[in-house]
VEXDREN-2710 file (C-alpha; in Angstrom, 1 decimal):
% VEXDREN-2710
k/r/px/py/pz
1/MET/93.3/165.4/83.5
2/ASP/94.0/162.4/85.7
3/THR/91.1/160.7/87.6
4/PRO/92.0/160.1/91.3
5/ALA/92.4/156.4/92.2
6/GLU/89.5/155.0/94.0
7/LEU/89.8/155.2/97.7
8/ARG/89.9/151.6/99.0
9/ILE/89.9/151.0/102.8
10/SER/90.1/147.3/103.5
11/THR/88.9/145.9/106.9
12/ALA/92.9/145.6/107.7
13/HIS/93.4/149.3/106.9
14/ARG/90.3/150.3/109.0
15/GLU/91.5/148.0/112.0
16/LEU/95.0/149.5/111.9
17/LEU/93.7/153.0/111.6
18/ASP/91.2/152.6/114.4
19/GLN/94.1/151.4/116.7
20/VAL/96.8/153.9/115.9
21/LEU/94.8/157.0/115.3
22/ASP/92.3/156.9/118.3
23/LYS/92.1/159.6/121.0
24/TRP/94.7/157.9/123.4
25/SER/97.1/156.6/120.8
26/LEU/97.6/160.2/119.4
27/SER/98.2/161.5/122.9
28/ILE/100.6/158.7/123.8
29/LEU/102.6/159.0/120.5
30/ASN/102.8/162.7/121.0
31/GLU/104.5/162.2/124.5
32/LEU/106.7/159.4/123.2
33/CYS/107.9/161.4/120.2
34/GLU/109.6/163.7/122.8
35/ARG/111.2/161.0/124.8
36/PRO/110.8/157.5/126.1
37/CYS/108.5/157.4/129.2
38/ARG/107.6/155.1/132.0
39/PHE/103.9/154.0/132.4
40/ASN/103.3/156.6/135.4
41/GLU/105.0/159.4/133.5
42/LEU/102.4/158.8/130.6
43/ARG/99.6/158.8/133.2
44/ARG/100.7/162.1/134.6
45/ALA/101.2/163.6/131.1
46/ILE/97.7/162.4/130.0
47/PRO/95.7/162.7/133.1
48/GLU/92.3/162.1/131.4
49/VAL/93.3/158.5/130.5
50/THR/92.4/155.7/132.8
51/GLN/94.9/153.0/133.8
52/LYS/93.1/150.4/131.8
53/SER/92.8/152.5/128.7
54/LEU/96.3/153.4/128.8
55/THR/97.5/149.8/129.3
56/GLY/95.2/148.6/126.4
57/THR/96.4/151.3/124.1
58/LEU/100.1/150.8/124.8
59/ARG/99.6/147.0/124.1
60/ARG/97.9/147.7/120.8
61/LEU/100.6/150.1/119.7
62/GLU/103.2/147.6/120.8
63/ARG/101.4/144.9/118.8
64/ASN/101.3/147.1/115.7
65/GLY/105.2/147.8/116.0
66/VAL/104.6/151.4/116.6
67/VAL/105.7/151.5/120.5
68/GLU/108.4/149.2/122.0
69/ARG/108.4/148.2/125.7
70/GLU/111.6/147.7/127.6
71/VAL/111.7/145.9/130.9
72/THR/114.5/146.6/133.2
73/SER/115.1/144.1/135.9
74/THR/115.5/146.4/138.8
75/ARG/113.6/146.3/142.1
76/PRO/110.9/147.2/141.4
77/VAL/110.9/146.2/137.8
78/ALA/110.9/149.2/135.6
79/VAL/109.2/149.4/132.2
80/THR/109.9/152.1/129.6
81/TYR/107.9/152.7/126.4
82/SER/109.4/154.4/123.4
83/ILE/108.4/155.1/119.9
84/THR/109.9/152.8/117.2
85/PRO/111.4/153.9/113.9
86/LEU/108.1/152.7/112.4
87/GLY/106.0/154.7/114.7
88/LYS/108.1/157.8/113.9
89/THR/107.0/157.5/110.2
90/LEU/103.5/158.3/111.5
91/ARG/104.4/161.9/112.4
92/GLY/104.1/163.2/108.8
93/PRO/100.6/161.8/108.0
94/VAL/99.4/162.8/111.4
95/ASP/100.7/166.4/110.8
96/VAL/98.9/166.6/107.5
97/LEU/95.6/165.3/109.1
98/VAL/96.0/167.9/112.0
99/ALA/96.7/170.7/109.3
100/TRP/93.6/169.8/107.5
101/ALA/91.5/169.9/110.6
102/ASP/93.0/173.3/111.5
103/ARG/92.2/174.6/108.0
104/HIS/88.7/173.2/107.8
105/LEU/87.5/173.3/111.5
106/PRO/85.5/176.7/111.0
107/ALA/83.5/175.1/108.2
108/ILE/83.0/171.9/110.1
109/GLU/81.9/173.7/113.2
110/ALA/79.4/175.6/111.2
111/ALA/78.1/172.4/109.6
112/ARG/77.6/170.9/113.0
113/ASP/75.8/174.1/114.3
114/ALA/73.5/173.9/111.3
115/PHE/72.9/170.1/111.9
116/ASP/72.1/170.6/115.5
117/GLU/69.7/173.5/114.8
118/ALA/67.8/171.6/112.1
119/ASP/64.7/169.6/112.9
120/HIS/65.6/166.0/112.3
121/THR/62.3/164.4/112.9
END
């Protein structure tokens, strides 16, 4: 029987995963998988996100090559965000993680309840 390879998560891996799999990134990527969006369209689609968080998250995703920003020189200037081909490759791994969460959420919720009810003093 094959022994599974050791899981190694480097600082670079951790930083990248923190930046592309956080709460707002997943919501933004979900929207951009459907169609390119302007900033205010994303704000309306994700009403819980603040303007500051949306701006920062879009910049991190753009820096990582997952989202691209296109500026159209109109009056006023229009900025459209879209997912890149690299960003589209995240769909499969994210779907696997969501399926895992769906499958194991009852057990996780039971563990949380047991933990919360236990005396941790």
